[in-house]
Backbone of each chain as ProteinMPNN parsed JSONL, in Angstrom:
{"seq_chain_A": "GAVVSQHPSWVICKSGTSVKIECRSLDFQATTMFWYRQFPKQSLMLMATSNEGSKATYEQGVEKDKFLINHASLTLSTLTVTSAHPEDSSFYICSATGLAGGTWGDEQFFGPGTRLTVL", "coords_chain_A": {"N_chain_A": [[305.057, 88.188, 219.933], [304.254, 89.257, 223.014], [305.31, 87.964, 226.043], [303.938, 86.063, 228.439], [304.238, 84.471, 231.785], [303.477, 81.541, 233.723], [303.342, 79.907, 236.954], [303.13, 77.463, 239.447], [304.446, 75.12, 236.734], [302.537, 72.624, 236.911], [300.754, 70.996, 239.749], [300.344, 68.938, 242.227], [298.073, 68.006, 244.787], [296.6, 67.839, 248.243], [293.394, 66.857, 248.828], [291.495, 69.606, 250.102], [293.495, 71.403, 250.881], [294.885, 74.478, 250.016], [295.81, 76.18, 247.13], [298.438, 78.183, 245.246], [298.668, 80.017, 242.2], [300.757, 81.571, 240.139], [300.881, 84.337, 237.58], [302.648, 86.067, 235.343], [303.214, 88.905, 233.642], [306.384, 89.5, 231.342], [307.152, 91.292, 229.951], [305.731, 93.569, 229.781], [303.364, 95.855, 231.089], [300.61, 94.818, 232.641], [297.508, 95.881, 232.395], [295.087, 94.534, 232.517], [294.396, 91.25, 233.473], [293.185, 87.809, 232.985], [291.559, 84.877, 234.215], [291.406, 81.621, 233.228], [289.59, 78.438, 232.853], [290.378, 75.064, 232.071], [288.808, 71.992, 231.43], [289.382, 68.294, 230.905], [289.373, 67.916, 226.892], [287.308, 69.863, 226.661], [286.594, 73.507, 226.128], [288.141, 76.61, 226.692], [286.926, 78.475, 229.692], [286.268, 81.479, 231.052], [286.809, 82.426, 234.029], [287.431, 84.71, 235.68], [287.853, 88.141, 235.662], [290.274, 90.559, 236.31], [291.597, 93.667, 237.414], [294.447, 95.703, 237.431], [294.882, 96.583, 240.913], [292.506, 96.763, 241.731], [289.273, 95.054, 242.649], [288.576, 91.824, 241.434], [286.607, 90.641, 238.803], [284.045, 88.572, 238.792], [283.013, 85.305, 236.641], [279.538, 84.114, 236.196], [278.578, 81.79, 238.495], [281.084, 80.908, 239.359], [282.897, 80.858, 242.316], [283.618, 83.152, 244.491], [284.888, 83.124, 246.836], [286.283, 81.218, 246.606], [287.998, 80.861, 244.881], [290.43, 82.973, 244.749], [291.461, 86.091, 243.919], [294.294, 87.993, 243.423], [295.603, 91.007, 242.04], [297.919, 92.57, 242.336], [300.165, 94.069, 241.244], [301.377, 95.661, 237.908], [302.137, 93.395, 236.777], [301.803, 90.965, 237.859], [299.57, 88.87, 238.599], [297.526, 86.484, 241.11], [296.165, 83.662, 241.458], [294.489, 81.732, 244.016], [292.97, 78.656, 244.818], [291.16, 77.648, 247.056], [290.986, 75.372, 249.589], [290.787, 73.092, 248.138], [289.25, 70.467, 245.915], [288.732, 67.432, 244.534], [287.326, 67.635, 242.205], [287.753, 70.266, 241.479], [290.215, 70.041, 240.045], [291.944, 70.556, 236.927], [293.051, 72.318, 234.088], [294.488, 75.468, 234.339], [294.393, 78.732, 232.938], [295.884, 81.504, 232.412], [295.836, 85.109, 231.368], [296.615, 88.253, 229.534], [296.352, 91.495, 229.195], [297.614, 94.333, 227.757], [298.633, 98.115, 228.102], [296.467, 100.362, 226.603], [297.198, 101.477, 223.505], [299.685, 101.037, 223.79], [302.667, 99.126, 223.186], [301.808, 96.658, 222.631], [298.96, 97.137, 222.831], [295.762, 96.297, 223.159], [295.994, 93.416, 222.665], [295.308, 89.864, 223.918], [297.538, 88.084, 225.605], [298.68, 85.009, 226.295], [299.438, 82.723, 229.461], [301.179, 79.606, 230.049], [299.709, 77.703, 231.01], [298.517, 76.09, 234.053], [298.971, 72.756, 235.487], [296.538, 71.643, 237.662], [296.352, 68.786, 239.69], [294.082, 67.364, 242.007], [293.81, 65.393, 245.033]], "CA_chain_A": [[304.052, 88.743, 220.946], [304.388, 89.519, 224.631], [305.465, 87.079, 227.242], [303.302, 85.706, 229.743], [304.429, 82.833, 232.421], [302.906, 80.811, 234.923], [304.201, 79.173, 237.822], [304.005, 76.143, 238.949], [303.496, 74.575, 235.392], [301.636, 71.61, 237.321], [300.876, 71.06, 240.994], [299.701, 67.94, 242.512], [297.843, 68.526, 246.275], [295.868, 66.749, 248.797], [292.142, 67.433, 248.941], [291.573, 70.387, 251.521], [294.635, 72.016, 250.702], [295.127, 75.445, 249.157], [297.373, 76.347, 246.117], [298.443, 79.41, 244.86], [299.125, 79.991, 240.927], [301.165, 82.737, 239.645], [300.717, 84.674, 236.361], [303.322, 87.121, 235.361], [303.684, 89.594, 232.279], [307.343, 89.472, 231.363], [307.632, 92.102, 229.129], [305.118, 94.651, 229.267], [302.64, 96.451, 231.979], [299.214, 94.229, 232.161], [296.397, 96.459, 233.16], [294.278, 93.461, 232.896], [294.614, 89.713, 233.544], [292.174, 86.9, 232.883], [292.024, 83.778, 234.54], [290.349, 80.685, 232.374], [289.649, 76.956, 233.507], [289.866, 74.223, 230.924], [288.497, 70.75, 231.619], [289.708, 67.581, 229.44], [288.476, 67.681, 225.947], [286.6, 71.058, 226.771], [287.054, 74.663, 225.633], [288.348, 77.376, 227.903], [286.144, 78.878, 230.2], [286.573, 82.122, 231.534], [286.605, 82.375, 235.315], [287.155, 85.995, 236.264], [288.693, 89.415, 235.175], [291.317, 91.273, 237.287], [292.329, 94.698, 236.791], [295.555, 95.758, 238.875], [294.729, 97.555, 242.434], [291.051, 96.754, 242.183], [288.857, 93.364, 243.025], [288.371, 90.951, 240.207], [284.767, 90.482, 238.621], [283.955, 87.027, 238.484], [281.779, 85.031, 235.722], [278.425, 83.688, 236.668], [278.829, 80.329, 238.686], [282.497, 80.817, 239.814], [282.694, 81.206, 243.813], [284.662, 84.442, 244.881], [285.374, 82.811, 248.047], [286.942, 79.599, 246.57], [289.146, 81.118, 244.133], [290.963, 84.039, 245.164], [292.472, 86.548, 242.485], [294.751, 89.079, 243.712], [296.283, 91.527, 241.388], [298.59, 93.689, 243.001], [300.767, 95.297, 240.347], [301.164, 95.556, 236.759], [302.951, 92.297, 236.296], [301.556, 89.982, 238.561], [298.274, 88.209, 239.168], [297.553, 85.181, 241.663], [294.775, 82.878, 241.837], [294.644, 80.705, 244.94], [292.044, 78.032, 245.151], [291.365, 77.508, 248.685], [290.261, 74.015, 249.855], [290.652, 72.382, 246.865], [288.578, 69.358, 246.042], [288.92, 66.712, 243.269], [286.895, 68.252, 241.262], [288.785, 71.579, 240.891], [291.431, 69.36, 239.176], [291.434, 71.296, 235.718], [293.974, 73.329, 233.512], [294.257, 76.745, 234.527], [295.418, 79.257, 232.19], [295.776, 83.139, 232.669], [296.323, 86.053, 230.171], [297.089, 89.362, 230.128], [296.337, 92.481, 228.159], [298.632, 95.82, 228.028], [297.889, 99.433, 228.116], [295.918, 100.685, 225.127], [297.929, 102.079, 222.476], [301.359, 100.527, 223.906], [303.573, 98.211, 222.188], [301.23, 95.188, 222.571], [297.704, 97.145, 222.47], [294.69, 95.581, 223.701], [295.889, 92.171, 222.603], [295.459, 89.214, 225.015], [298.427, 86.836, 225.622], [298.269, 83.699, 227.287], [300.377, 82.055, 230.016], [301.593, 78.223, 229.277], [299.078, 76.855, 232.218], [298.908, 75.295, 235.269], [297.829, 71.701, 235.484], [296.255, 71.031, 238.96], [295.453, 67.533, 240.618], [293.7, 67.294, 243.565], [293.818, 64.082, 244.902]], "C_chain_A": [[305.003, 88.889, 222.052], [304.583, 88.066, 225.381], [304.781, 86.962, 228.244], [303.716, 84.227, 230.359], [303.774, 82.751, 233.45], [303.528, 79.917, 235.909], [303.501, 78.431, 239.018], [303.44, 76.014, 237.483], [302.308, 73.15, 235.823], [301.981, 71.617, 239.022], [300.048, 69.746, 241.307], [299.549, 68.07, 244.296], [296.753, 67.799, 246.661], [294.275, 67.509, 248.935], [291.906, 68.464, 250.294], [292.347, 71.53, 251.638], [294.57, 73.581, 250.184], [296.652, 75.786, 248.258], [296.882, 77.611, 245.361], [299.248, 79.455, 243.287], [299.377, 81.232, 240.521], [301.107, 83.317, 238.352], [301.316, 86.325, 236.243], [303.42, 87.696, 233.798], [305.236, 89.728, 232.224], [307.601, 90.892, 230.914], [307.15, 93.405, 228.747], [304.165, 94.751, 230.792], [301.067, 95.545, 231.545], [298.138, 95.059, 232.891], [295.19, 95.316, 233.597], [294.6, 92.169, 232.701], [293.238, 88.929, 233.857], [292.714, 85.473, 233.385], [290.972, 82.608, 233.951], [290.742, 79.204, 233.292], [289.259, 76.287, 232.122], [289.954, 72.772, 231.28], [288.925, 69.907, 230.55], [288.563, 67.716, 228.538], [287.111, 68.838, 226.245], [287.396, 72.373, 226.499], [287.489, 75.527, 226.955], [287.116, 78.185, 228.174], [286.531, 80.004, 230.979], [285.911, 82.492, 233.061], [286.72, 83.871, 235.908], [288.276, 86.95, 235.323], [289.02, 90.296, 236.41], [292.038, 92.468, 236.871], [293.333, 95.243, 238.006], [294.877, 96.945, 239.727], [293.209, 97.449, 242.419], [290.373, 95.112, 242.23], [288.262, 92.719, 241.486], [286.951, 90.676, 240.01], [284.995, 89.259, 238.029], [282.93, 86.687, 237.499], [280.981, 84.444, 236.946], [279.079, 82.03, 237.197], [280.619, 80.094, 239.224], [282.606, 81.396, 241.448], [284.195, 82.046, 243.985], [285.439, 83.724, 246.051], [286.187, 81.543, 247.991], [288.23, 80.029, 245.682], [289.297, 82.692, 244.033], [291.693, 84.759, 244.388], [293.178, 87.881, 243.266], [295.904, 89.711, 242.453], [296.955, 92.874, 241.81], [299.82, 94.32, 242.231], [300.827, 94.758, 239.111], [301.502, 94.351, 236.255], [303.081, 90.758, 236.979], [300.182, 89.793, 239.089], [298.649, 86.955, 240.07], [296.248, 84.829, 241.65], [295.45, 81.7, 242.599], [292.989, 80.164, 244.708], [292.372, 77.193, 246.196], [290.36, 76.37, 248.661], [289.613, 73.439, 248.854], [290.34, 71.028, 246.899], [288.715, 68.513, 244.592], [288.353, 67.137, 242.158], [287.032, 69.757, 240.705], [290.07, 71.499, 239.876], [291.147, 69.963, 237.653], [292.917, 72.111, 235.229], [293.46, 74.669, 233.763], [295.247, 77.731, 233.792], [295.069, 80.876, 232.466], [296.414, 84.04, 231.465], [296.492, 87.064, 230.321], [296.79, 90.43, 228.458], [297.076, 93.858, 228.622], [298.003, 96.983, 227.932], [297.699, 99.58, 226.556], [296.739, 101.339, 224.679], [299.51, 101.937, 222.988], [301.476, 99.581, 223.029], [302.816, 97.337, 221.63], [299.662, 96.079, 222.46], [296.687, 96.508, 223.706], [294.836, 94.01, 223.472], [295.747, 91.158, 223.743], [296.893, 88.266, 224.761], [298.446, 86.2, 226.692], [299.355, 83.186, 228.053], [300.539, 80.603, 229.428], [300.531, 77.42, 229.955], [299.355, 76.477, 232.87], [298.041, 73.998, 235.521], [298.217, 71.363, 237.267], [295.536, 69.741, 239.014], [295.055, 67.684, 241.921], [293.372, 65.841, 243.875], [292.841, 64.01, 245.994]], "O_chain_A": [[306.219, 88.699, 222.032], [303.824, 87.137, 225.104], [304.955, 87.811, 229.118], [303.615, 83.151, 229.769], [303.453, 83.731, 234.122], [304.339, 79.111, 235.454], [303.271, 79.332, 239.824], [302.409, 76.528, 237.051], [301.401, 72.805, 235.065], [303.016, 72.042, 239.536], [299.067, 69.525, 240.599], [300.526, 68.195, 245.033], [296.011, 67.206, 245.877], [294.183, 68.719, 249.142], [292.152, 68.044, 251.425], [292.036, 72.504, 252.323], [293.414, 73.567, 249.763], [297.856, 75.713, 248.504], [295.775, 78.011, 245.0], [300.369, 78.952, 243.203], [298.464, 82.056, 240.474], [301.434, 82.373, 237.632], [300.847, 87.361, 236.714], [303.684, 86.936, 232.866], [305.594, 90.186, 233.309], [308.311, 91.605, 231.622], [307.621, 94.182, 227.915], [304.24, 93.807, 231.578], [300.529, 95.598, 230.439], [297.961, 94.803, 234.082], [294.577, 95.251, 234.663], [295.153, 91.919, 231.63], [292.404, 89.26, 234.7], [293.817, 84.982, 233.145], [289.776, 82.71, 234.224], [291.682, 78.942, 234.042], [288.373, 76.603, 231.328], [291.072, 72.28, 231.437], [288.957, 70.353, 229.403], [287.367, 67.698, 228.828], [285.966, 68.472, 225.98], [288.623, 72.41, 226.6], [287.206, 75.155, 228.093], [286.358, 78.565, 227.282], [287.318, 79.625, 231.845], [284.726, 82.786, 233.219], [285.864, 84.109, 236.76], [289.184, 86.589, 234.573], [288.231, 90.653, 237.285], [292.98, 92.394, 236.082], [293.071, 95.217, 239.209], [294.444, 98.001, 239.266], [292.649, 98.18, 243.237], [291.018, 94.134, 241.851], [287.579, 93.329, 240.664], [286.183, 90.497, 240.956], [285.772, 88.913, 237.139], [282.0, 87.475, 237.333], [281.343, 84.286, 238.112], [279.809, 81.299, 236.526], [281.115, 78.978, 239.378], [282.302, 82.58, 241.591], [285.357, 81.729, 243.731], [286.664, 83.834, 246.089], [286.659, 80.935, 248.952], [289.337, 79.518, 245.849], [288.55, 83.469, 243.438], [292.725, 84.204, 244.011], [292.415, 88.756, 243.674], [296.846, 89.043, 242.027], [296.517, 94.006, 241.607], [300.43, 95.191, 242.851], [300.462, 93.596, 238.938], [301.117, 94.185, 235.098], [303.885, 89.838, 236.827], [299.721, 90.532, 239.959], [299.741, 86.397, 239.957], [295.313, 85.613, 241.815], [296.39, 80.978, 242.265], [292.028, 80.903, 244.494], [293.289, 76.389, 246.364], [289.304, 76.304, 248.031], [288.412, 73.274, 248.641], [290.924, 70.297, 247.7], [288.798, 69.181, 243.561], [288.946, 66.986, 241.09], [286.499, 70.236, 239.705], [290.674, 72.352, 239.226], [290.005, 69.785, 237.229], [293.755, 72.437, 236.07], [292.311, 75.03, 233.507], [296.473, 77.7, 233.888], [293.925, 81.257, 232.711], [297.353, 83.667, 230.762], [296.618, 87.274, 231.527], [296.945, 90.199, 227.259], [297.036, 94.298, 229.771], [296.799, 96.969, 227.675], [298.381, 99.163, 225.62], [297.272, 102.047, 225.533], [300.399, 102.684, 222.579], [300.616, 99.215, 222.228], [302.888, 97.076, 220.429], [298.972, 95.382, 221.716], [296.954, 96.342, 224.896], [293.982, 93.276, 223.968], [296.147, 91.672, 224.788], [297.143, 87.826, 223.638], [298.278, 86.632, 227.832], [300.401, 83.126, 227.407], [300.033, 80.397, 228.325], [300.392, 76.304, 229.454], [300.555, 76.206, 232.874], [296.825, 73.998, 235.712], [299.237, 71.067, 237.89], [294.414, 69.547, 238.546], [295.764, 68.132, 242.822], [292.738, 65.149, 243.078], [292.416, 62.918, 246.37]]}, "seq_chain_B": "DAKTTQPPSMDCAEGRAANLPCNHSTISGNEYVYWYRQIHSQGPQYIIHGLKNNETNEMASLIITEDRKSSTLILPHATLRDTAVYYCIVRVGSGAGSYQLTFGKGTKLSVIP", "coords_chain_B": {"N_chain_B": [[279.094, 89.657, 222.59], [279.359, 88.192, 218.732], [278.31, 84.976, 218.013], [280.51, 82.099, 217.084], [280.77, 79.57, 214.311], [282.257, 76.522, 213.272], [284.293, 74.174, 212.018], [284.436, 70.886, 213.214], [286.616, 69.422, 212.774], [289.664, 69.061, 211.009], [291.669, 67.818, 208.561], [294.822, 68.213, 207.141], [297.51, 67.975, 204.695], [300.874, 67.787, 205.115], [302.863, 70.688, 204.462], [300.811, 71.578, 202.662], [298.511, 74.223, 201.701], [296.388, 74.868, 204.704], [293.244, 75.409, 205.143], [291.264, 76.986, 207.286], [287.683, 77.426, 207.856], [285.186, 80.0, 209.279], [282.265, 80.762, 210.509], [280.47, 83.646, 210.942], [277.972, 85.111, 211.344], [276.368, 86.833, 212.558], [277.761, 89.307, 213.255], [278.557, 92.319, 214.298], [279.153, 95.727, 213.031], [281.355, 96.873, 214.802], [282.873, 94.672, 215.587], [285.469, 92.789, 215.616], [287.542, 89.937, 214.103], [289.216, 87.25, 215.495], [291.822, 85.247, 215.639], [292.764, 82.421, 217.034], [295.174, 79.841, 218.787], [295.43, 76.44, 220.023], [297.86, 74.302, 220.939], [298.143, 71.051, 222.179], [297.634, 71.135, 225.395], [298.78, 73.307, 225.887], [298.709, 77.104, 226.446], [296.71, 79.016, 224.756], [297.659, 80.6, 221.633], [298.027, 83.758, 220.115], [296.941, 84.444, 216.815], [296.459, 85.828, 214.401], [294.225, 89.099, 213.783], [291.232, 90.585, 212.277], [289.263, 93.187, 210.81], [287.933, 94.293, 208.647], [289.233, 94.331, 206.396], [291.333, 92.064, 204.307], [293.879, 90.404, 206.187], [297.476, 89.954, 206.666], [300.251, 87.952, 208.354], [303.406, 86.855, 209.706], [302.652, 84.325, 210.482], [300.202, 83.433, 209.317], [297.422, 84.086, 206.978], [294.589, 86.037, 206.735], [291.106, 86.06, 205.736], [288.391, 87.965, 205.023], [285.277, 87.882, 204.208], [283.449, 90.053, 202.108], [280.778, 90.895, 202.952], [281.211, 90.624, 205.704], [280.544, 88.4, 207.078], [281.753, 85.927, 207.234], [284.932, 83.996, 207.525], [288.117, 82.907, 206.52], [291.063, 81.376, 207.756], [294.012, 80.872, 206.668], [296.424, 78.975, 206.739], [299.772, 78.956, 204.932], [301.627, 76.974, 204.591], [301.328, 74.246, 206.018], [302.656, 72.858, 208.795], [303.617, 69.624, 210.678], [303.917, 71.026, 213.482], [301.496, 72.824, 213.307], [299.799, 71.199, 214.109], [296.756, 71.435, 215.824], [294.055, 72.808, 218.058], [292.238, 75.328, 216.516], [290.901, 78.452, 217.32], [288.154, 80.732, 216.325], [287.029, 83.948, 216.887], [285.199, 86.356, 217.602], [284.871, 89.927, 218.633], [284.559, 92.888, 220.453], [286.603, 95.307, 219.47], [287.529, 97.723, 221.008], [287.044, 99.45, 223.818], [285.099, 99.696, 226.652], [284.749, 96.422, 228.442], [285.777, 95.339, 226.194], [287.747, 93.339, 226.11], [287.472, 90.641, 226.848], [287.365, 87.442, 225.798], [285.595, 85.083, 224.207], [285.551, 81.722, 224.293], [284.878, 79.079, 221.731], [284.075, 75.769, 220.676], [286.126, 75.47, 218.397], [288.059, 74.299, 215.675], [289.712, 71.49, 215.341], [292.786, 70.849, 213.927], [294.693, 68.797, 212.054], [297.569, 68.234, 210.826], [298.735, 65.909, 208.524], [301.729, 63.792, 207.909]], "CA_chain_B": [[279.75, 89.482, 221.027], [278.559, 87.502, 218.099], [279.315, 83.786, 218.275], [280.992, 81.668, 215.653], [280.446, 78.562, 214.006], [283.483, 76.247, 212.948], [283.88, 72.84, 211.587], [285.071, 70.319, 214.677], [287.828, 68.849, 212.635], [289.828, 69.175, 209.659], [292.877, 67.258, 208.326], [295.77, 68.894, 206.174], [298.473, 67.067, 204.223], [302.078, 68.657, 205.349], [303.088, 71.404, 203.13], [299.912, 72.236, 201.994], [297.8, 75.064, 202.798], [295.394, 74.743, 205.351], [292.045, 76.703, 205.079], [289.925, 76.865, 208.279], [286.488, 78.479, 207.906], [284.407, 80.63, 210.039], [280.952, 81.598, 210.009], [279.991, 84.493, 212.227], [276.923, 85.783, 210.775], [275.206, 87.933, 213.291], [278.861, 89.812, 213.819], [278.378, 93.768, 214.206], [279.99, 96.711, 212.776], [282.698, 97.051, 215.54], [283.379, 93.516, 216.153], [286.985, 92.2, 215.121], [287.459, 88.609, 213.975], [290.133, 87.071, 216.045], [291.986, 83.567, 215.78], [294.066, 81.698, 218.112], [295.34, 78.273, 218.263], [295.971, 75.603, 221.351], [298.479, 73.402, 220.775], [297.861, 70.35, 223.283], [298.246, 71.424, 227.035], [299.473, 74.85, 226.291], [297.967, 78.096, 226.62], [296.327, 79.634, 223.478], [298.569, 81.557, 220.943], [297.413, 84.45, 219.201], [297.432, 84.33, 215.452], [295.939, 87.303, 213.397], [292.835, 89.605, 213.755], [291.129, 91.491, 211.364], [288.128, 93.965, 210.773], [286.883, 94.159, 207.232], [290.203, 93.879, 205.192], [292.299, 90.903, 204.564], [295.265, 90.818, 206.845], [298.553, 88.832, 206.732], [301.449, 88.296, 208.884], [304.451, 85.822, 209.133], [301.962, 82.838, 210.973], [298.885, 82.99, 208.561], [296.502, 85.326, 206.553], [292.931, 85.921, 207.157], [290.409, 86.384, 204.538], [286.99, 88.219, 205.627], [284.226, 88.314, 203.059], [282.744, 91.559, 202.249], [279.575, 91.361, 204.367], [282.03, 90.025, 206.994], [279.388, 87.153, 207.506], [282.444, 84.788, 207.271], [286.332, 84.446, 207.427], [289.191, 81.878, 206.689], [292.565, 81.619, 208.016], [295.166, 80.406, 205.878], [298.122, 78.746, 206.981], [299.917, 78.62, 203.377], [302.395, 76.103, 204.167], [301.098, 73.669, 207.151], [304.134, 71.989, 209.293], [303.298, 69.112, 211.756], [304.127, 71.759, 214.421], [300.885, 73.414, 213.194], [298.653, 70.763, 214.637], [296.321, 72.611, 217.11], [292.701, 73.73, 218.0], [291.903, 76.641, 216.382], [289.525, 78.998, 217.842], [287.652, 81.744, 215.386], [286.413, 84.586, 218.026], [284.905, 87.696, 217.339], [284.897, 90.752, 219.766], [284.443, 94.449, 220.123], [287.95, 95.881, 219.573], [287.894, 98.655, 222.066], [285.82, 99.995, 224.746], [284.35, 98.85, 228.146], [284.425, 95.204, 228.384], [286.168, 94.596, 224.815], [288.858, 92.547, 226.06], [286.867, 89.224, 226.922], [287.455, 86.269, 224.913], [284.675, 83.731, 224.434], [286.016, 80.377, 223.247], [283.936, 78.202, 221.117], [284.904, 74.569, 220.52], [287.051, 75.524, 217.605], [288.619, 73.289, 214.888], [291.263, 70.683, 215.669], [293.588, 70.721, 212.713], [295.468, 67.45, 212.133], [298.618, 67.936, 209.625], [299.383, 64.494, 208.468], [302.792, 63.798, 207.005]], "C_chain_B": [[279.159, 88.499, 220.437], [279.052, 86.074, 218.585], [279.693, 83.466, 216.64], [280.591, 80.159, 215.39], [281.69, 77.971, 213.091], [283.365, 74.556, 212.731], [284.757, 72.06, 212.92], [286.23, 69.698, 214.227], [288.258, 69.056, 211.462], [291.399, 68.417, 209.633], [293.313, 68.044, 206.806], [297.022, 68.078, 205.918], [299.692, 68.158, 204.613], [302.441, 69.407, 203.993], [302.223, 71.917, 202.55], [299.405, 73.159, 202.633], [296.735, 74.823, 203.24], [294.191, 75.869, 205.46], [291.071, 76.211, 205.873], [288.84, 78.094, 208.375], [286.083, 78.754, 209.236], [283.106, 81.197, 209.895], [280.807, 82.781, 211.101], [278.931, 85.43, 211.482], [276.131, 87.298, 210.916], [276.664, 88.968, 213.962], [278.335, 91.547, 213.583], [279.545, 94.311, 213.81], [281.326, 96.657, 213.533], [283.133, 95.888, 216.01], [284.564, 93.016, 215.344], [286.616, 90.487, 215.2], [288.857, 88.304, 214.412], [290.494, 85.847, 215.728], [293.082, 83.37, 216.523], [294.155, 80.316, 218.035], [295.72, 77.891, 219.579], [296.613, 74.753, 221.171], [298.118, 72.42, 222.478], [298.758, 70.883, 224.535], [299.139, 72.272, 226.987], [298.646, 75.609, 226.38], [297.637, 78.642, 224.829], [297.511, 80.929, 222.897], [297.768, 82.194, 220.17], [298.021, 84.188, 217.828], [297.385, 85.436, 214.572], [294.862, 87.648, 214.047], [292.815, 90.269, 212.626], [289.557, 92.453, 211.55], [287.628, 93.487, 209.852], [288.094, 93.815, 206.237], [290.996, 92.494, 205.491], [293.567, 91.306, 205.227], [296.512, 89.618, 206.752], [299.635, 88.957, 207.351], [302.37, 87.096, 208.961], [303.863, 84.403, 209.637], [300.946, 82.866, 209.687], [298.542, 84.434, 207.475], [295.266, 85.154, 206.656], [292.345, 86.786, 206.202], [289.164, 86.516, 205.156], [286.487, 88.193, 204.392], [283.507, 89.81, 203.447], [281.42, 91.865, 203.004], [280.029, 90.642, 205.712], [281.181, 88.741, 208.057], [280.535, 85.81, 207.776], [283.909, 85.06, 207.261], [286.973, 83.284, 206.996], [290.525, 81.79, 206.72], [293.184, 80.653, 207.202], [296.526, 80.09, 206.52], [298.951, 78.213, 205.991], [301.092, 77.223, 203.341], [302.524, 75.373, 205.638], [302.004, 72.534, 207.273], [303.124, 70.881, 210.307], [303.254, 69.854, 213.132], [302.279, 72.384, 214.445], [299.309, 72.481, 213.8], [297.957, 71.189, 215.979], [294.811, 72.811, 217.002], [292.909, 75.228, 217.451], [290.459, 77.197, 216.557], [289.612, 80.406, 216.898], [286.66, 82.594, 216.764], [286.242, 86.065, 217.407], [284.33, 88.468, 218.617], [284.863, 91.789, 219.628], [285.994, 94.754, 220.278], [288.383, 96.651, 220.346], [286.798, 99.309, 222.91], [285.721, 99.057, 225.876], [283.908, 97.424, 227.907], [284.99, 94.689, 226.91], [287.2, 93.95, 225.218], [288.785, 91.093, 226.324], [287.025, 88.575, 225.691], [286.635, 85.127, 225.047], [284.917, 82.797, 223.592], [285.043, 79.607, 222.971], [284.707, 76.944, 221.242], [285.935, 74.558, 219.615], [287.284, 74.273, 216.724], [289.795, 72.87, 215.186], [291.644, 70.219, 214.283], [294.728, 69.624, 212.951], [296.274, 67.878, 210.742], [299.296, 66.506, 209.562], [300.461, 64.626, 207.529], [302.734, 63.234, 205.661]], "O_chain_B": [[278.438, 87.771, 221.12], [279.984, 85.941, 219.378], [279.446, 84.036, 215.577], [280.071, 79.555, 216.328], [282.172, 78.719, 212.24], [282.481, 73.852, 213.22], [285.643, 72.672, 213.517], [287.011, 69.344, 215.111], [287.384, 69.276, 210.622], [292.162, 68.478, 210.597], [292.634, 68.347, 205.824], [297.566, 67.519, 206.87], [299.459, 69.35, 204.419], [302.369, 68.972, 202.844], [302.553, 72.82, 201.782], [299.557, 73.267, 203.85], [295.863, 74.516, 202.428], [294.352, 77.029, 205.837], [290.232, 75.362, 205.571], [288.997, 79.246, 208.779], [286.417, 78.074, 210.206], [282.931, 82.133, 209.115], [281.178, 82.498, 212.24], [279.298, 86.534, 211.082], [275.663, 88.199, 210.22], [276.57, 89.342, 215.131], [277.706, 91.815, 212.559], [280.665, 93.836, 213.998], [282.354, 96.406, 212.904], [283.884, 95.992, 216.979], [284.309, 92.886, 214.146], [285.826, 89.905, 215.942], [289.759, 88.941, 213.866], [289.542, 85.111, 215.469], [294.112, 84.039, 216.606], [293.39, 79.629, 217.358], [296.261, 78.71, 220.322], [295.842, 73.794, 221.191], [297.914, 72.942, 223.574], [299.974, 71.016, 224.673], [300.141, 72.277, 227.703], [297.524, 75.104, 226.428], [298.454, 78.54, 223.914], [298.015, 81.849, 223.542], [296.883, 81.619, 219.536], [299.18, 83.834, 217.615], [298.412, 85.88, 214.058], [294.36, 86.856, 214.844], [293.805, 90.586, 211.967], [288.854, 92.235, 212.536], [286.947, 92.462, 209.889], [287.882, 93.032, 205.311], [291.215, 91.987, 206.59], [294.215, 92.309, 204.93], [296.226, 88.421, 206.79], [300.253, 89.997, 207.12], [302.059, 86.206, 208.169], [304.455, 83.379, 209.296], [301.187, 81.89, 208.977], [299.22, 85.445, 207.295], [294.826, 84.005, 206.668], [292.771, 87.885, 205.846], [288.682, 85.567, 205.774], [287.223, 88.476, 203.447], [283.189, 90.392, 204.484], [281.13, 92.933, 203.543], [279.276, 90.199, 206.578], [281.251, 88.403, 209.239], [280.195, 84.828, 208.437], [284.268, 86.213, 207.023], [286.186, 82.344, 207.115], [291.18, 82.118, 205.731], [292.686, 79.528, 207.157], [297.466, 80.857, 206.732], [299.011, 76.984, 205.991], [301.36, 76.595, 202.316], [303.451, 75.651, 206.399], [302.216, 71.616, 206.481], [302.006, 71.257, 210.658], [302.545, 69.319, 213.985], [301.745, 72.396, 215.554], [298.163, 72.922, 213.888], [298.56, 71.263, 217.049], [294.326, 72.977, 215.883], [293.644, 76.082, 217.947], [289.363, 76.765, 216.2], [290.641, 81.053, 216.702], [285.813, 82.017, 217.446], [287.115, 86.717, 216.835], [283.574, 87.964, 219.447], [285.16, 92.089, 218.471], [286.544, 94.374, 221.311], [289.581, 96.567, 220.616], [285.705, 99.615, 222.435], [286.172, 97.915, 225.967], [282.876, 97.177, 227.284], [284.592, 93.59, 226.523], [287.954, 93.981, 224.245], [289.742, 90.346, 226.119], [286.825, 89.144, 224.618], [286.879, 84.254, 225.88], [284.641, 82.839, 222.393], [284.243, 79.348, 223.87], [285.807, 76.924, 221.794], [286.796, 73.706, 219.829], [286.71, 73.233, 217.046], [290.796, 73.576, 215.307], [291.008, 69.407, 213.612], [295.51, 69.633, 213.902], [295.674, 67.862, 209.668], [300.156, 66.067, 210.326], [300.372, 65.336, 206.527], [303.722, 63.283, 204.928]]}, "name": "protein", "num_of_chains": 2, "seq": "GAVVSQHPSWVICKSGTSVKIECRSLDFQATTMFWYRQFPKQSLMLMATSNEGSKATYEQGVEKDKFLINHASLTLSTLTVTSAHPEDSSFYICSATGLAGGTWGDEQFFGPGTRLTVLDAKTTQPPSMDCAEGRAANLPCNHSTISGNEYVYWYRQIHSQGPQYIIHGLKNNETNEMASLIITEDRKSSTLILPHATLRDTAVYYCIVRVGSGAGSYQLTFGKGTKLSVIP"}
């Protein structure tokens, strides 16, 4: 399958600071990227959907001003957690889907995840 | 997207076939059945998907009943590395909004030596 990377793989930050997480599609152009959050022993919850060059669409209950998403190119999307607090500590996972009809069709490929711990 | 029902956990002996069931009784005609798995502290990994025909790839086989209300993922020779949470997801295969995946609780498969 196609490869999606995330950076960093883990981060620890102080409460009130902002953290940026990068998601990259390494071998295909990702028209759409998704951001998920997963708390311990729970399933993945979709946070937002971003299409290259347009504003992200956030799921109900997700604060768009707190979780800033930028999808500036077909291979990179970033999630910035602003003014992070301990309750934002979680496993953040991105996924990407390629051009319809392309090599990878419309399958979603997931990154390895980023573990955020806010002290 | 239609909802799915999976057993919360299953055990399988190493080297034996692992058969993971999924019920999706409200599936629509244009919805596909997808399987992903998540090994601890990693991102989900795509396994296989199908519409109505049985499918096989290098990882697994997918058996979909004729009425499409249930399916079974088969790992033919389970190894310890197959220990993971397996998610069965149904979604529309194409069109606007077709790309979203809604994850349920999945089945935690434990492969036992």
